[in-house]
C-alpha positions in Angstrom: 13.2 15.6 -8.9 12.5 13.9 -11.6 8.6 13.0 -12.3 7.8 9.0 -12.0 9.1 7.6 -15.2 6.0 4.9 -15.2 3.4 7.7 -14.1 5.3 9.7 -17.5 4.8 6.7 -19.7 1.2 6.2 -19.2 0.0 10.5 -19.8 0.8 11.1 -23.1 2.9 13.6 -23.6 0.3 16.3 -24.8 -1.6 15.9 -21.4 1.8 17.4 -19.7 2.1 20.8 -18.9 3.6 23.4 -16.2 1.3 21.0 -13.8 3.1 17.7 -14.3 4.8 19.4 -11.5 2.0 17.8 -9.3 3.4 14.5 -10.6 6.9 14.9 -8.4 5.8 13.3 -5.2 7.4 9.3 -4.5 5.0 7.2 -2.6 4.8 6.2 0.3 3.6 2.8 3.2 -0.1 4.5 4.2 -2.7 2.1 5.3 -3.3 0.0 3.4 -7.6 -1.1 2.4 -6.6 -4.8 3.1 -5.8 -6.4 6.5 -3.0 -8.2 4.6 -0.9 -6.0 2.0 0.7 -2.8 2.8 0.0 -0.1 0.2 1.1 3.2 -2.1 -0.6 6.7 -1.7 0.4 9.6 -3.4 1.1 12.1 0.0 0.0 16.0 0.6 -2.6 14.6 -2.5 -5.1 17.6 -2.6 -8.0 16.2 -5.1 -9.7 20.3 -5.4 -6.0 21.0 -7.1 -6.6 19.3 -10.4 -3.5 19.2 -12.6 -4.5 20.1 -16.5 -3.9 17.1 -18.3 -7.1 15.4 -15.7 -9.4 18.2 -16.9 -10.9 17.2 -20.5 -10.4 19.1 -23.4 -12.6 18.3 -26.8 -9.6 19.6 -28.7 -6.8 18.0 -27.0 -5.1 14.8 -29.3 -5.3 11.2 -27.6 -5.2 8.3 -29.2 -8.0 6.4 -31.0 -6.3 2.6 -31.5 -3.5 3.6 -33.6 -4.8 6.7 -34.8 -3.9 10.3 -33.2 -7.7 12.4 -33.1 -8.7 15.0 -30.3 -10.6 13.6 -26.9 -13.5 15.0 -28.9 -13.2 12.9 -31.6 -12.3 9.8 -29.2 -15.5 10.3 -27.6 -18.0 10.2 -31.0 -15.9 7.8 -32.4 -15.9 5.0 -29.4 -20.0 5.8 -29.6 -20.2 4.5 -33.3 -17.8 1.3 -32.0 -20.4 0.7 -29.1 -23.5 1.7 -30.6 -22.3 -0.8 -34.0 -21.6 -4.1 -31.6 -23.9 -3.3 -28.8 -26.2 -6.5 -29.5 -23.4 -8.6 -30.0 -21.1 -7.6 -27.0 -20.9 -10.3 -25.3 -20.2 -12.3 -28.4 -17.2 -9.6 -29.0 -15.8 -10.2 -25.5 -15.6 -13.6 -26.3 -13.9 -13.2 -29.2 -11.6 -11.5 -28.1 -10.4 -13.1 -24.1 -11.1 -17.2 -25.7 -14.2 -16.6 -23.2 -12.4 -16.3 -20.5 -14.4 -12.8 -19.6 -16.7 -14.9 -18.0 -14.9 -16.2 -15.6 -12.7 -13.0 -14.6 -16.0 -11.3 -14.5 -17.0 -13.4 -11.7 -13.8 -13.3 -10.1 -13.4 -9.8 -10.1 -16.8 -9.4 -8.1 -15.8 -12.2 -5.9 -13.0 -10.6 -4.8 -15.2 -7.5 -4.1 -18.1 -9.3 -2.2 -20.8 -6.7 -2.4 -23.2 -6.7 0.3 -20.5 -7.7 2.8 -18.2 -5.2 3.9 -16.3 -6.2 7.3 -14.3 -2.6 7.3 -17.3 -0.5 7.4 -17.7 2.2 10.6 -21.5 -0.2 10.9 -21.7 -3.0 13.7 -23.8 -4.4 10.7 -21.2 -5.8 7.8 -24.5 -5.6 5.4 -25.2 -2.4 5.6 -26.8 -0.5 2.7 -24.6 0.2 -0.1 -24.4 1.6 -3.1 -22.6 0.9 -5.9 -21.5 2.7 -9.4 -21.1 0.5 -12.4 -19.7 2.5 -14.7 -19.2 1.8 -18.5 -21.7 -1.2 -17.8 -24.3 -1.0 -20.1 -25.5 -4.8 -21.0 -25.1 -4.8 -17.0 -22.7 -7.9 -16.8 -20.8 -6.5 -13.9 -24.3 -4.9 -12.7 -26.2 -8.8 -12.3 -23.3 -10.0 -10.6 -23.2 -7.9 -8.4 -26.6 -7.8 -7.2 -26.3 -11.9 -7.0 -23.8 -11.8 -4.9 -25.3 -9.4 -2.2 -28.5 -10.3 -2.0 -28.6 -13.8 -2.9 -24.9 -14.8 -1.5 -24.5 -12.5 1.2 -28.7 -11.9 1.8 -28.1 -8.5 1.9 -30.9 -6.5 0.1 -30.7 -3.2 0.3 -27.2 -3.2 -2.2 -28.5 -1.2 -5.6 -26.8 -1.0 -8.0 -26.4 2.6 -10.8 -25.5 1.2 -14.6 -24.1 4.3 -16.5 -22.6 4.7 -19.8 -22.2 7.7 -21.9 -24.2 5.4 -24.7 -27.8 4.6 -24.7 -27.5 1.4 -26.8 -25.8 -0.6 -24.4 -28.2 1.0 -22.0 -31.1 -0.4 -23.6 -29.2 -3.2 -24.1 -28.9 -3.8 -20.6 -32.3 -2.8 -19.5 -34.1 -5.6 -21.7 -31.5 -7.8 -20.2 -32.8 -6.6 -17.1 -35.9 -8.2 -17.0 -35.1 -11.8 -16.4 -33.7 -10.5 -13.0 -35.8 -11.2 -9.9 -38.0 -8.5 -8.8 -36.4 -7.5 -6.1 -33.4 -7.5 -7.9 -34.9 -5.0 -11.1 -36.1 -2.6 -8.0 -33.0 -2.3 -6.7 -31.1 -1.2 -10.4 -30.8 2.0 -12.1 -29.4 3.1 -15.9 -27.7 6.4 -16.3 -26.8 7.9 -19.1 -23.3 10.0 -17.9 -20.1 10.4 -19.6 -17.6 9.2 -16.2 -14.7 12.4 -17.3 -17.7 14.8 -16.2 -20.7 12.8 -13.5 -21.6 16.2 -12.9 -24.5 16.0 -15.7 -26.5 12.8 -16.0 -29.8 11.6 -18.1 -31.6 9.0 -16.4 -32.8 6.5 -18.7 -36.5 5.9 -19.4 -38.6 8.9 -19.1 -40.1 7.4 -15.3 -36.6 6.0 -14.0 -36.1 7.3 -10.4 -32.2 8.6 -10.1 -29.9 11.4 -10.4 -31.5 14.5 -12.1 -29.7 16.4 -15.3 -29.0 19.4 -12.7 -27.3 17.3 -10.1 -24.9 14.6 -11.4 -24.1 12.5 -8.9 -23.4 14.3 -5.6 -19.7 14.0 -3.7 -18.9 11.1 -1.8 -22.5 9.4 -2.3 -20.8 6.0 -3.8 -19.5 2.9 -1.5 -18.0 1.1 -4.6 -17.2 2.3 -8.3 -16.6 -0.7 -10.8 -15.2 -0.3 -14.7 -14.8 -3.7 -16.2 -13.6 -3.4 -19.8 -14.5 0.5 -20.2 -11.6 2.8 -19.2 -9.7 1.9 -22.1 -12.0 3.5 -24.1 -12.3 6.8 -21.8 -10.8 10.3 -23.5 -9.5 11.4 -20.7 -8.5 8.5 -18.4 -7.4 11.3 -15.7 -10.3 13.0 -15.6 -12.6 9.6 -14.9 -10.0 8.9 -12.0 -10.8 11.8 -10.6 -14.5 11.9 -10.7 -14.3 8.5 -9.6 -12.3 9.6 -6.1 -15.3 12.8 -5.9 -18.5 10.8 -6.7 -16.9 7.8 -3.6 -17.4 8.2 0.2 -14.3 8.3 2.6 -13.7 4.3 2.3 -14.6 3.6 -0.8 -13.1 1.2 -2.9 -12.4 1.9 -7.1 -12.1 -1.1 -8.6 -11.5 -2.3 -12.3 -11.3 -4.7 -14.2 -9.4 -4.1 -18.2 -7.3 -5.6 -20.4 -3.9 -5.4 -19.5 -0.2 -6.5 -21.1 1.0 -10.3 -20.8 5.1 -9.2 -21.2 5.6 -11.4 -18.5 5.9 -14.1 -20.7 6.8 -13.7 -23.9 6.0 -16.7 -25.7 2.9 -16.0 -24.8 2.4 -13.0 -25.4 3.8 -13.3 -29.2 1.0 -15.8 -29.6 -1.8 -13.7 -28.2 -0.7 -10.6 -30.3 -1.0 -12.2 -33.0 -3.9 -13.9 -32.6 -5.3 -10.5 -31.5 -4.2 -8.4 -34.4 -4.8 -11.5 -36.9 -8.0 -12.8 -36.3 -10.5 -10.7 -34.4 -11.0 -8.2 -36.7 -11.3 -11.5 -39.5 -13.8 -13.3 -36.7 -15.5 -9.5 -36.5 -16.1 -9.0 -40.1 -17.4 -12.7 -40.7 -19.7 -12.5 -37.6 -20.9 -9.1 -37.0 -19.6 -7.6 -40.7 -17.7 -5.1 -38.6 -14.4 -5.2 -39.0 -13.1 -1.9 -38.2 -14.6 -1.5 -34.8 -13.1 -5.1 -33.8 -9.6 -3.4 -35.3 -10.0 -0.6 -33.0 -10.7 -2.6 -30.1 -7.8 -4.9 -30.8 -5.8 -1.5 -31.2 -7.3 0.5 -28.2 -5.9 -2.5 -26.0 -2.3 -2.8 -27.0 -3.0 1.3 -26.1 -3.7 1.4 -22.8 -1.3 1.9 -20.1 0.7 -1.6 -18.6 -0.2 -2.4 -15.2 2.3 -0.2 -13.6 1.4 2.9 -15.8 -2.2 2.7 -15.3 -1.6 2.3 -11.1 0.4 5.0 -11.1 -2.3 7.0 -12.4 -4.5 5.7 -9.7 -1.8 6.9 -6.9 -2.1 10.2 -8.5 -5.7 10.4 -8.3 -5.6 10.2 -4.3 -6.2 6.6 -4.5 -4.9 4.0 -1.4 -3.5 0.8 -3.6 -2.7 -2.2 -1.8 0.8 -4.0 -2.2 1.6 -3.8 -6.0 -2.2 -2.3 -6.8 -2.7 -4.6 -9.5 -3.5 -8.5 -9.7 -2.7 -10.5 -13.5 -5.4 -12.7 -15.2 -4.3 -15.3 -17.1 -1.0 -14.7 -18.0 -1.9 -10.7 -17.7 -3.9 -10.8 -20.6 -7.0 -8.5 -18.3 -5.7 -7.5 -14.9 -8.0 -5.8 -11.7 -7.3 -3.0 -10.0 -8.3 -1.2 -6.8 -8.0 2.1 -5.0 -9.2 2.9 -2.1 -10.4 6.5 -1.2 -8.8 7.6 2.0 -10.3 7.6 5.6 -10.9 10.8 7.2 -8.2 11.0 10.3 
């Protein structure tokens, strides 16, 4: 039996080894995490048996845009990019999405409906929830989550941890959070952490209440794990997906919003790519004085796996996905992916 072609394309050859036999399993129909869609799950997944490509290796080759670098070098260079753009992050996303990122984020949060969980085992769908927002430094997703949970759903028992590997991004989010209502500020915490290894974390600020650097994010402690426009910058995406699986409770949801592929619409795709590669780096130079960072961000979108390939990576990490496993936004310029950690029988 050969490995799933899509999953093999999604994982660079440098990440595949003898452990690729773990990829040979076929999808099967399983209990969905939505009430209407069929779902897929890799059978007999043993999340404790981690394939070699999902173990971070500082010396392993990966990509930084169109360049080949090591995982360690990519981590350092990505940190440099986001330190450079931290203060202009929203403007950067406006340039890269024609401003549509704000609409996409609103839809992403509305689709998750934080603070209201009809599938919970509790008799009250407004049970307490812990949301972990990865690569969420500036707070765009977290603030929307708190507003939806506390205000729209009337559930003050929802708390959000914003995690980011870059302290400059977290500092921007911390500053912006001062404009939130006091009750929402109290439900918010900031965590400096590498998404590929959440066992070692550092709360932002000396007086921050949160995880200690020695305990990290505990197993099965999170109800909802979100990452928006961040996962394509990770040095080892399979490792991050398995960390998401580890920290989520059974029945918890992994949700990702990311730039994707508009290949289904060739004419639109051609125009969009022409804009991306020609205009965005130039505007980055003119507006922010930083062409290189914007050039990397455009290239990182091009290198990110297709919707199908990324879905297969999510399934390979042990998650159940509903239906085809993703929702295209604006013709596939962006996409939402969701997976549920299976409940115990």
